[in-house]
DRENDO-661945 format. One record per residue (C-alpha): z, y, x; residue in one letter. Coordinates in steps of 0.05 Angstrom, whole numbers. Each point is the difference from the previous one (the first is absolute). Layout:
<nodes>
{zz Z	yy Y	xx X	residuo a}
...
</nodes>
This chain:
<nodes>
{zz 353	yy -1233	xx -712	residuo m}
{zz 65	yy -34	xx -18	residuo s}
{zz 30	yy -63	xx 31	residuo d}
{zz -15	yy -37	xx -65	residuo e}
{zz -73	yy 19	xx 7	residuo s}
{zz -1	yy -27	xx 71	residuo y}
{zz 34	yy -63	xx -24	residuo g}
{zz -54	yy -7	xx -53	residuo g}
{zz -54	yy 6	xx 52	residuo i}
{zz 32	yy -54	xx 43	residuo v}
{zz 11	yy -47	xx -59	residuo r}
{zz -72	yy 13	xx -23	residuo d}
{zz -29	yy -20	xx 67	residuo g}
{zz 45	yy -60	xx 13	residuo l}
{zz 0	yy -31	xx -69	residuo w}
{zz -24	yy 35	xx -63	residuo d}
{zz -68	yy 21	xx 28	residuo n}
{zz -5	yy -49	xx 58	residuo n}
{zz -70	yy 0	xx 31	residuo v}
{zz -9	yy -75	xx -7	residuo v}
{zz 49	yy -24	xx -52	residuo f}
{zz -11	yy 57	xx -51	residuo a}
{zz -66	yy 35	xx 16	residuo q}
{zz -36	yy -63	xx 24	residuo m}
{zz -34	yy 39	xx 56	residuo l}
{zz -17	yy -21	xx 71	residuo a}
{zz -8	yy -73	xx -21	residuo l}
{zz -52	yy -12	xx 54	residuo c}
{zz 49	yy 7	xx 59	residuo p}
{zz 55	yy -31	xx -43	residuo t}
{zz -39	yy -64	xx -7	residuo m}
{zz -32	yy 0	xx 69	residuo a}
{zz 56	yy 17	xx 49	residuo v}
{zz 61	yy -30	xx -35	residuo t}
{zz -8	yy -69	xx 30	residuo t}
{zz 65	yy 15	xx 36	residuo s}
{zz 58	yy 48	xx -6	residuo g}
{zz -15	yy 30	xx 68	residuo t}
{zz -72	yy 19	xx -21	residuo n}
{zz 24	yy 30	xx -65	residuo g}
{zz 54	yy 40	xx 34	residuo l}
{zz -48	yy 27	xx 53	residuo g}
{zz -53	yy 19	xx -51	residuo m}
{zz 52	yy 32	xx -45	residuo g}
{zz 31	yy 42	xx 56	residuo l}
{zz -69	yy 24	xx 24	residuo a}
{zz -17	yy 21	xx -71	residuo t}
{zz 67	yy 34	xx -8	residuo t}
{zz -12	yy 42	xx 62	residuo a}
{zz -67	yy 23	xx -27	residuo v}
{zz 29	yy 13	xx -69	residuo l}
{zz 57	yy 43	xx 26	residuo v}
{zz -41	yy 42	xx 48	residuo v}
{zz -58	yy 9	xx -48	residuo s}
{zz 47	yy 23	xx -55	residuo n}
{zz 31	yy 50	xx 47	residuo i}
{zz -67	yy 28	xx 23	residuo l}
{zz -29	yy 3	xx -71	residuo v}
{zz 62	yy 35	xx -26	residuo a}
{zz -2	yy 50	xx 57	residuo a}
{zz -73	yy 20	xx -10	residuo i}
{zz -3	yy -6	xx -76	residuo r}
{zz -2	yy 75	xx -10	residuo n}
{zz -55	yy 10	xx 52	residuo f}
{zz -51	yy -52	xx -24	residuo v}
{zz -44	yy 14	xx -59	residuo s}
{zz -4	yy -49	xx -57	residuo a}
{zz -74	yy -13	xx 13	residuo q}
{zz 10	yy -29	xx 69	residuo v}
{zz 71	yy -28	xx -4	residuo r}
{zz -21	yy -74	xx -5	residuo i}
{zz -45	yy 2	xx 62	residuo p}
{zz 55	yy 36	xx 38	residuo v}
{zz 51	yy -52	xx -21	residuo f}
{zz -46	yy -57	xx 21	residuo v}
{zz -11	yy 32	xx 68	residuo v}
{zz 74	yy 8	xx 11	residuo l}
{zz 15	yy -72	xx -21	residuo i}
{zz -57	yy -27	xx 44	residuo a}
{zz 26	yy 38	xx 60	residuo t}
{zz 70	yy -27	xx -10	residuo l}
{zz -25	yy -71	xx -9	residuo v}
{zz -40	yy 6	xx 65	residuo t}
{zz 63	yy 21	xx 36	residuo l}
{zz 40	yy -58	xx -29	residuo v}
{zz -56	yy -48	xx 18	residuo d}
{zz 1	yy 25	xx 73	residuo m}
{zz 77	yy -4	xx 3	residuo v}
{zz 1	yy -72	xx -25	residuo l}
{zz -56	yy -20	xx 47	residuo n}
{zz 38	yy 30	xx 59	residuo a}
{zz 71	yy -23	xx -13	residuo w}
{zz -3	yy -55	xx -52	residuo l}
{zz -65	yy -35	xx 20	residuo h}
{zz 19	yy -68	xx -28	residuo d}
{zz 14	yy 29	xx -69	residuo l}
{zz -63	yy 43	xx 7	residuo y}
{zz -42	yy -62	xx 10	residuo k}
{zz 30	yy -33	xx -62	residuo v}
{zz -8	yy 60	xx -46	residuo l}
{zz -69	yy 16	xx 28	residuo g}
{zz -46	yy 35	xx -49	residuo l}
{zz 54	yy 12	xx -51	residuo f}
{zz 31	yy 55	xx 42	residuo i}
{zz -64	yy 41	xx -6	residuo a}
{zz -2	yy -15	xx -74	residuo l}
{zz 64	yy 40	xx -9	residuo i}
{zz -47	yy 59	xx -7	residuo v}
{zz -25	yy -25	xx -67	residuo v}
{zz 68	yy -22	xx -24	residuo n}
{zz 4	yy 28	xx -71	residuo c}
{zz 75	yy 11	xx 6	residuo a}
{zz -6	yy 50	xx 58	residuo i}
{zz -55	yy 43	xx -30	residuo l}
{zz 33	yy -7	xx -68	residuo g}
{zz 67	yy 27	xx 24	residuo r}
{zz -35	yy 57	xx 37	residuo a}
{zz -37	yy 21	xx -63	residuo e}
{zz 53	yy -15	xx -53	residuo a}
{zz 63	yy 22	xx 37	residuo f}
{zz -7	yy 33	xx 68	residuo a}
{zz -54	yy 50	xx -22	residuo s}
{zz 47	yy 24	xx -55	residuo r}
{zz 67	yy -1	xx 36	residuo s}
{zz 37	yy 30	xx 58	residuo a}
{zz 6	yy -34	xx 68	residuo v}
{zz 69	yy -31	xx -8	residuo l}
{zz -12	yy -34	xx -67	residuo p}
{zz -68	yy -23	xx 26	residuo s}
{zz 33	yy -30	xx 61	residuo t}
{zz 51	yy -38	xx -41	residuo i}
{zz -56	yy -24	xx -47	residuo d}
{zz -42	yy -25	xx 58	residuo g}
{zz 60	yy -35	xx 31	residuo l}
{zz 21	yy -32	xx -66	residuo a}
{zz -70	yy -24	xx -17	residuo m}
{zz -10	yy -26	xx 70	residuo g}
{zz 65	yy -38	xx 2	residuo l}
{zz -14	yy -28	xx -69	residuo g}
{zz -68	yy -24	xx 25	residuo f}
{zz 31	yy -28	xx 63	residuo t}
{zz 52	yy -37	xx -41	residuo f}
{zz -54	yy -30	xx -45	residuo a}
{zz -43	yy -24	xx 58	residuo l}
{zz 59	yy -27	xx 39	residuo t}
{zz 30	yy -35	xx -61	residuo f}
{zz -66	yy -33	xx -19	residuo v}
{zz -13	yy -18	xx 73	residuo g}
{zz 68	yy -32	xx 9	residuo l}
{zz -8	yy -43	xx -63	residuo i}
{zz -70	yy -23	xx 20	residuo r}
{zz 22	yy -14	xx 72	residuo e}
{zz 62	yy -37	xx -22	residuo f}
{zz -37	yy -45	xx -48	residuo l}
{zz -63	yy -5	xx 42	residuo g}
{zz 30	yy -16	xx 68	residuo s}
{zz 75	yy -4	xx -8	residuo g}
{zz 15	yy 60	xx 45	residuo t}
{zz 26	yy 71	xx -9	residuo l}
{zz -30	yy 55	xx 44	residuo f}
{zz -32	yy -56	xx 40	residuo n}
{zz 69	yy -25	xx 20	residuo q}
{zz 46	yy -58	xx -19	residuo a}
{zz -56	yy -51	xx -7	residuo s}
{zz 7	yy -56	xx -50	residuo q}
{zz 52	yy 33	xx -44	residuo l}
{zz -17	yy -37	xx -64	residuo l}
{zz 5	yy -71	xx 26	residuo g}
{zz 74	yy 2	xx 20	residuo p}
{zz 16	yy 40	xx -62	residuo a}
{zz -33	yy -50	xx -47	residuo f}
{zz 33	yy -57	xx 39	residuo a}
{zz 68	yy 32	xx -11	residuo f}
{zz -12	yy 10	xx -75	residuo l}
{zz -27	yy -70	xx -10	residuo e}
{zz 54	yy -31	xx 43	residuo m}
{zz -52	yy -43	xx 35	residuo r}
{zz -45	yy 11	xx 60	residuo p}
{zz -67	yy 32	xx -13	residuo l}
{zz -57	yy 11	xx 48	residuo p}
{zz -8	yy 70	xx 27	residuo d}
{zz -34	yy 47	xx -48	residuo y}
{zz -72	yy 8	xx 22	residuo g}
{zz -17	yy 58	xx -45	residuo g}
{zz -44	yy 10	xx -61	residuo a}
{zz -67	yy 26	xx 23	residuo l}
{zz -14	yy 29	xx -69	residuo l}
{zz 55	yy 53	xx 10	residuo m}
{zz -35	yy 27	xx 62	residuo i}
{zz -67	yy 5	xx -36	residuo l}
{zz -18	yy 57	xx -48	residuo p}
{zz 15	yy -42	xx -63	residuo p}
{zz 71	yy -9	xx 24	residuo g}
{zz 6	yy 75	xx 9	residuo g}
{zz -22	yy 13	xx -72	residuo f}
{zz 48	yy -53	xx -25	residuo a}
{zz 59	yy 29	xx 37	residuo v}
{zz -17	yy 70	xx -23	residuo l}
{zz -6	yy -24	xx -72	residuo g}
{zz 69	yy -32	xx 1	residuo f}
{zz 30	yy 63	xx 31	residuo i}
{zz -32	yy 44	xx -53	residuo l}
{zz 26	yy -46	xx -55	residuo a}
{zz 70	yy 3	xx 29	residuo g}
{zz -3	yy 75	xx 6	residuo k}
{zz -21	yy 5	xx -73	residuo r}
{zz 58	yy -45	xx -22	residuo v}
{zz 50	yy 42	xx 39	residuo l}
{zz -27	yy 65	xx -30	residuo e}
{zz 2	yy -28	xx -71	residuo n}
{zz 71	yy -22	xx 9	residuo r}
{zz 20	yy 67	xx 27	residuo r}
{zz -32	yy 36	xx -58	residuo k}
{zz 34	yy -48	xx -49	residuo a}
{zz 68	yy 16	xx 30	residuo r}
{zz -15	yy 75	xx -2	residuo a}
{zz -16	yy 0	xx -75	residuo v}
{zz 64	yy 16	xx -40	residuo p}
{zz 18	yy -50	xx -54	residuo v}
{zz 4	yy 36	xx -67	residuo v}
{zz 46	yy -33	xx -51	residuo t}
{zz 0	yy 16	xx -73	residuo a}
{zz 64	yy 33	xx -26	residuo p}
{zz 46	yy -45	xx -40	residuo q}
{zz -11	yy 3	xx -75	residuo g}
{zz -72	yy 24	xx 7	residuo a}
</nodes>
């Protein structure tokens, strides 16, 4: 596989076929755990680890598993990896583990993981499958972290649970008059705020893609005297 093909896989996972912003998959954890950037980052990295390793294993055994039992085998592999990730988070990142809770176990039924195993890893070699899993995982991590940071910033005025009350001084500087500390918009922490943020992000992504396509279309001018 050429370097251009690998670049296409990376671009596909990060932007063109992003799990959240393009495929609209895994919206349950996207809405539930993105109340802060830290939660989104932790959930995204855990999912990335499962994606990468599951793609490697599926690609390695693809010639030894019959088509009739491939889906159960993929599910067992993914469930085993999720169990290991769950135990690792519980042992070394217990605070994050308590926040993510049930959603770590629900990585097993994440459509993106089983979808990449079936659509890509089961038809490709180990190296392209590894790159695909990493790109898809990082794209998912970026989506969760980006949504989480926006919701956290607007909902509580912090970023990664740090620098409390960011918006109050910022607004005071822009307005050139003292304002009370920003107390946060509760709506942004609740699920409706998550849907609103995601909707604006999708609209912005669509605008950027349309502008890129418009610039890529050559302008055809009629010859003089026609």
